[in-house]
DSSP file (Angstrom, degrees, kcal/mol; ACC not computed):
  #  RESIDUE AA STRUCTURE BP1 BP2  ACC     N-H-->O    O-->H-N    N-H-->O    O-->H-N    TCO  KAPPA ALPHA  PHI   PSI    X-CA   Y-CA   Z-CA
    1    1 A X              0   0    0      0, 0.0     2,-0.0     0, 0.0     0, 0.0   0.000 360.0 360.0 360.0 128.2    0.0    0.0    0.0
    2    2 A X     >  -     0   0    0      1,-0.1     4,-2.4     4,-0.0     5,-0.2  -0.276 360.0-116.5 -71.9 159.2    1.4    3.4   -1.0
    3    3 A X  H  > S+     0   0    0      1,-0.2     4,-2.8     2,-0.2     5,-0.2   0.911 115.4  51.4 -64.4 -42.2    1.9    6.1    1.5
    4    4 A X  H  > S+     0   0    0      2,-0.2     4,-2.3     1,-0.2    -1,-0.2   0.884 110.1  49.7 -60.8 -39.5   -0.6    8.4   -0.2
    5    5 A X  H  > S+     0   0    0      2,-0.2     4,-2.3     1,-0.2    -1,-0.2   0.931 111.3  48.4 -63.0 -47.7   -3.2    5.6   -0.2
    6    6 A X  H  X S+     0   0    0     -4,-2.4     4,-2.3     1,-0.2    -2,-0.2   0.909 112.0  49.6 -63.0 -44.6   -2.7    4.9    3.5
    7    7 A X  H  X S+     0   0    0     -4,-2.8     4,-2.5     1,-0.2    -1,-0.2   0.895 110.2  50.5 -58.3 -42.5   -3.0    8.6    4.3
    8    8 A X  H  X S+     0   0    0     -4,-2.3     4,-2.6     2,-0.2    -2,-0.2   0.870 110.3  50.0 -65.2 -37.4   -6.1    8.9    2.4
    9    9 A X  H  X S+     0   0    0     -4,-2.3     4,-1.9     2,-0.2    -2,-0.2   0.900 111.3  48.1 -68.6 -40.8   -7.6    5.9    4.1
   10   10 A X  H  X S+     0   0    0     -4,-2.3     4,-2.0     2,-0.2    -2,-0.2   0.921 112.5  49.3 -64.7 -42.0   -6.7    7.3    7.5
   11   11 A X  H  X S+     0   0    0     -4,-2.5     4,-2.6     1,-0.2    -2,-0.2   0.929 109.3  52.1 -63.8 -45.2   -8.2   10.7    6.6
   12   12 A X  H  X S+     0   0    0     -4,-2.6     4,-1.8     1,-0.2    -1,-0.2   0.858 107.9  52.5 -60.8 -34.2  -11.4    9.0    5.4
   13   13 A X  H  X S+     0   0    0     -4,-1.9     4,-1.8     2,-0.2    -1,-0.2   0.907 109.2  48.3 -66.6 -38.9  -11.7    7.2    8.6
   14   14 A X  H  X S+     0   0    0     -4,-2.0     4,-2.2     2,-0.2    -2,-0.2   0.914 109.3  53.4 -62.4 -42.9  -11.4   10.4   10.6
   15   15 A X  H  X S+     0   0    0     -4,-2.6     4,-0.9     1,-0.2    -1,-0.2   0.904 107.2  51.3 -64.0 -37.2  -14.0   12.1    8.4
   16   16 A X  H  < S+     0   0    0     -4,-1.8     4,-0.4     1,-0.2     3,-0.4   0.876 110.9  49.5 -64.6 -36.9  -16.4    9.3    9.1
   17   17 A X  H  < S+     0   0    0     -4,-1.8     3,-0.5     1,-0.2    -2,-0.2   0.846 112.6  47.1 -64.6 -36.8  -15.8    9.7   12.8
   18   18 A X  H >< S+     0   0    0     -4,-2.2     3,-1.5     1,-0.2    -1,-0.2   0.544  85.0  89.5 -86.9  -8.5  -16.4   13.4   12.7
   19   19 A X  T 3< S+     0   0    0     -4,-0.9    -1,-0.2    -3,-0.4    -2,-0.1   0.880  87.3  53.0 -56.9 -38.4  -19.6   13.3   10.6
   20   20 A X  T 3  S+     0   0    0     -3,-0.5    -1,-0.3    -4,-0.4    -2,-0.1   0.533  86.0 105.6 -79.7  -5.4  -21.7   13.1   13.8
   21   21 A X  S <  S-     0   0    0     -3,-1.5     2,-0.1     1,-0.1    -3,-0.0  -0.393  77.7-108.5 -71.9 151.1  -20.1   16.2   15.4
   22   22 A X     >  -     0   0    0      1,-0.1     4,-2.4    -2,-0.1     5,-0.2  -0.377  29.6-109.4 -70.9 158.1  -22.1   19.4   15.6
   23   23 A X  H  > S+     0   0    0      1,-0.2     4,-2.1     2,-0.2     5,-0.2   0.871 120.5  54.9 -57.9 -35.6  -21.0   22.3   13.4
   24   24 A X  H  > S+     0   0    0      1,-0.2     4,-2.3     2,-0.2    -1,-0.2   0.934 109.4  46.3 -65.7 -42.8  -19.8   24.1   16.5
   25   25 A X  H  > S+     0   0    0      1,-0.2     4,-2.4     2,-0.2    -1,-0.2   0.878 111.2  52.1 -65.7 -37.2  -17.6   21.2   17.5
   26   26 A X  H  X S+     0   0    0     -4,-2.4     4,-2.2     2,-0.2    -1,-0.2   0.895 108.7  50.5 -64.3 -38.5  -16.3   20.9   14.0
   27   27 A X  H  X S+     0   0    0     -4,-2.1     4,-2.4     2,-0.2    -2,-0.2   0.898 110.6  50.0 -67.1 -41.6  -15.3   24.5   14.0
   28   28 A X  H  X S+     0   0    0     -4,-2.3     4,-2.4     2,-0.2    -2,-0.2   0.916 110.2  50.1 -59.3 -42.4  -13.5   24.1   17.4
   29   29 A X  H  X S+     0   0    0     -4,-2.4     4,-2.5     1,-0.2    -2,-0.2   0.913 109.5  51.3 -65.7 -40.8  -11.7   21.1   16.0
   30   30 A X  H  X S+     0   0    0     -4,-2.2     4,-2.5     2,-0.2    -1,-0.2   0.922 110.2  49.3 -58.2 -46.8  -10.7   23.2   12.9
   31   31 A X  H  X S+     0   0    0     -4,-2.4     4,-2.5     1,-0.2    -2,-0.2   0.910 111.9  48.1 -62.3 -43.9   -9.4   26.0   15.1
   32   32 A X  H  X S+     0   0    0     -4,-2.4     4,-2.0     2,-0.2    -1,-0.2   0.900 111.9  48.9 -68.8 -39.0   -7.4   23.6   17.3
   33   33 A X  H  X S+     0   0    0     -4,-2.5     4,-2.1     2,-0.2    -2,-0.2   0.892 111.1  51.3 -63.0 -40.2   -5.8   21.8   14.2
   34   34 A X  H  X S+     0   0    0     -4,-2.5     4,-2.2     2,-0.2    -2,-0.2   0.922 110.6  47.6 -61.2 -46.7   -4.9   25.2   12.7
   35   35 A X  H  X S+     0   0    0     -4,-2.5     4,-2.0     1,-0.2    -2,-0.2   0.892 110.6  52.8 -64.3 -35.7   -3.2   26.2   16.0
   36   36 A X  H  X S+     0   0    0     -4,-2.0     4,-2.2     2,-0.2    -1,-0.2   0.894 109.4  48.4 -68.0 -38.5   -1.4   22.9   16.1
   37   37 A X  H  X S+     0   0    0     -4,-2.1     4,-2.6     2,-0.2    -1,-0.2   0.890 109.4  52.4 -70.6 -36.2   -0.1   23.4   12.5
   38   38 A X  H  X S+     0   0    0     -4,-2.2     4,-2.4     2,-0.2    -2,-0.2   0.922 110.8  48.3 -62.8 -42.6    1.1   26.9   13.3
   39   39 A X  H  X S+     0   0    0     -4,-2.0     4,-2.9     1,-0.2     5,-0.2   0.913 111.1  50.6 -64.3 -43.8    3.0   25.6   16.3
   40   40 A X  H  X S+     0   0    0     -4,-2.2     4,-2.3     1,-0.2    -2,-0.2   0.908 111.7  47.7 -61.3 -43.1    4.6   22.8   14.2
   41   41 A X  H  X S+     0   0    0     -4,-2.6     4,-2.3     2,-0.2    -2,-0.2   0.901 112.9  48.3 -67.0 -40.4    5.7   25.4   11.5
   42   42 A X  H  X S+     0   0    0     -4,-2.4     4,-2.7     2,-0.2    -2,-0.2   0.935 111.6  48.7 -65.2 -45.0    7.1   27.7   14.1
   43   43 A X  H  X S+     0   0    0     -4,-2.9     4,-3.2     1,-0.2     5,-0.3   0.916 111.0  52.4 -59.7 -42.2    9.0   24.9   15.9
   44   44 A X  H  X S+     0   0    0     -4,-2.3     4,-1.8     1,-0.2    -1,-0.2   0.917 111.9  44.5 -58.9 -45.4   10.3   23.7   12.4
   45   45 A X  H  X S+     0   0    0     -4,-2.3     4,-2.2     2,-0.2    -1,-0.2   0.903 114.8  49.1 -66.8 -40.2   11.6   27.2   11.6
   46   46 A X  H  X S+     0   0    0     -4,-2.7     4,-1.8     1,-0.2    -2,-0.2   0.923 110.3  49.1 -63.5 -46.8   13.1   27.6   15.0
   47   47 A X  H  X S+     0   0    0     -4,-3.2     4,-0.6     1,-0.2    -1,-0.2   0.837 110.8  52.4 -63.4 -33.4   14.9   24.3   15.0
   48   48 A X  H >< S+     0   0    0     -4,-1.8     3,-0.9    -5,-0.3     4,-0.2   0.930 110.8  46.6 -67.5 -44.7   16.3   25.1   11.6
   49   49 A X  H >< S+     0   0    0     -4,-2.2     3,-1.1     1,-0.2    -2,-0.2   0.780 104.6  61.2 -68.1 -27.7   17.6   28.4   12.7
   50   50 A X  H 3< S+     0   0    0     -4,-1.8    -1,-0.2     1,-0.2    -2,-0.2   0.684  91.6  68.3 -72.5 -16.1   19.1   26.8   15.8
   51   51 A X  T << S+     0   0    0     -3,-0.9     2,-0.3    -4,-0.6    -1,-0.2   0.631 104.6  47.2 -74.5 -11.1   21.3   24.6   13.6
   52   52 A X  S <  S+     0   0    0     -3,-1.1     2,-0.2    -4,-0.2     0, 0.0  -0.785  74.9  83.4-122.6 165.1   23.2   27.7   12.5
   53   53 A X  S    S-     0   0    0     -2,-0.3     2,-0.1     2,-0.0    -3,-0.0  -0.743  72.5 -28.5 134.6-177.0   24.7   30.6   14.4
   54   54 A X        -     0   0    0     -2,-0.2     2,-0.3     1,-0.1    -2,-0.0  -0.351  57.3-112.2 -72.8 145.4   27.7   31.7   16.3
   55   55 A X        -     0   0    0     -2,-0.1     2,-0.5     2,-0.0    -1,-0.1  -0.614  33.8-151.0 -71.8 131.6   30.0   29.4   18.3
   56   56 A X        +     0   0    0     -2,-0.3     2,-0.3     2,-0.0     3,-0.0  -0.937  30.6 142.3-113.5 126.6   29.7   30.1   21.9
   57   57 A X        -     0   0    0     -2,-0.5     7,-0.0     2,-0.1    -2,-0.0  -0.985  48.4-141.0-155.7 152.7   32.5   29.6   24.3
   58   58 A X  S    S+     0   0    0     -2,-0.3     2,-0.1     2,-0.1    -1,-0.1   0.547  79.2  96.0 -89.4  -8.4   34.1   31.2   27.4
   59   59 A X  S    S-     0   0    0      1,-0.1    -2,-0.1     2,-0.1     2,-0.1  -0.462  80.6-112.2 -81.4 155.7   37.6   30.3   26.1
   60   60 A X     >  -     0   0    0     -2,-0.1     4,-2.3     1,-0.1     5,-0.2  -0.366  29.6-107.7 -78.7 164.3   39.6   32.9   24.1
   61   61 A X  H  > S+     0   0    0      1,-0.2     4,-2.4     2,-0.2     5,-0.2   0.891 121.3  53.8 -58.9 -41.3   40.4   32.3   20.5
   62   62 A X  H  > S+     0   0    0      1,-0.2     4,-2.8     2,-0.2    -1,-0.2   0.896 107.4  50.5 -62.6 -41.4   44.0   31.5   21.4
   63   63 A X  H  > S+     0   0    0      1,-0.2     4,-2.4     2,-0.2    -1,-0.2   0.920 111.5  48.4 -61.8 -43.7   42.9   28.8   23.9
   64   64 A X  H  X S+     0   0    0     -4,-2.3     4,-2.3     2,-0.2    -2,-0.2   0.911 111.8  49.1 -63.3 -42.3   40.6   27.2   21.3
   65   65 A X  H  X S+     0   0    0     -4,-2.4     4,-2.6     2,-0.2     5,-0.2   0.935 112.5  47.8 -65.3 -45.3   43.4   27.2   18.7
   66   66 A X  H  X S+     0   0    0     -4,-2.8     4,-2.9     1,-0.2     5,-0.2   0.911 110.2  52.5 -61.4 -40.6   45.8   25.6   21.1
   67   67 A X  H  X S+     0   0    0     -4,-2.4     4,-1.4     1,-0.2    -1,-0.2   0.915 112.0  45.6 -59.1 -45.7   43.3   23.0   22.2
   68   68 A X  H  < S+     0   0    0     -4,-2.3     4,-0.4     2,-0.2    -1,-0.2   0.920 114.3  47.3 -64.9 -44.0   42.7   22.0   18.5
   69   69 A X  H >< S+     0   0    0     -4,-2.6     3,-1.0     1,-0.2    -2,-0.2   0.909 112.6  50.3 -68.1 -39.6   46.5   21.9   17.6
   70   70 A X  H 3< S+     0   0    0     -4,-2.9    -1,-0.2     1,-0.2    -2,-0.2   0.761 104.9  57.0 -70.6 -23.6   47.2   19.9   20.8
   71   71 A X  T 3< S+     0   0    0     -4,-1.4    -1,-0.2    -5,-0.2     2,-0.2   0.547  84.2 106.3 -84.4  -5.1   44.5   17.3   20.0
   72   72 A X    <   -     0   0    0     -3,-1.0     2,-0.4    -4,-0.4    -3,-0.0  -0.515  50.8-168.6 -75.2 138.3   46.0   16.5   16.6
   73   73 A X        -     0   0    0     -2,-0.2     2,-0.4     2,-0.0    -2,-0.0  -0.992   2.1-161.1-128.5 128.1   47.7   13.3   16.3
   74   74 A X        -     0   0    0     -2,-0.4     2,-0.5     0, 0.0    -2,-0.0  -0.826   9.5-141.1-109.2 146.8   49.9   12.3   13.3
   75   75 A X        -     0   0    0     -2,-0.4     2,-0.2     3,-0.0    -2,-0.0  -0.874  25.1-115.3-101.9 135.3   50.9    8.9   12.3
   76   76 A X        -     0   0    0     -2,-0.5     2,-0.6     1,-0.1    -1,-0.0  -0.484  29.4-121.9 -68.5 141.0   54.4    8.3   10.9
   77   77 A X        -     0   0    0     -2,-0.2     2,-0.6     2,-0.0    -1,-0.1  -0.742  24.3-157.8 -85.7 121.7   54.4    7.3    7.3
   78   78 A X              0   0    0     -2,-0.6    -3,-0.0     1,-0.1    -2,-0.0  -0.896 360.0 360.0-103.9 121.7   56.1    3.9    6.9
   79   79 A X              0   0    0     -2,-0.6    -1,-0.1     0, 0.0    -2,-0.0   0.425 360.0 360.0 -99.5 360.0   57.5    3.2    3.4
């Protein structure tokens, strides 16, 4: 079963469940789903932006450079 077919089947099932709700309850549900989508979109944008940005450290640039250089290990080349 393809994903789109499965999603359509799930959605059709929800529609059948919701048919008996009053118009007022349906509107409340729409409002809550809309709010949920807005939150999801905001979180997605925020999490994307968090992936980028300045490196934060209390160490000075020289300390960081020294730390990187001292952590390097070289292997001798055997011919």
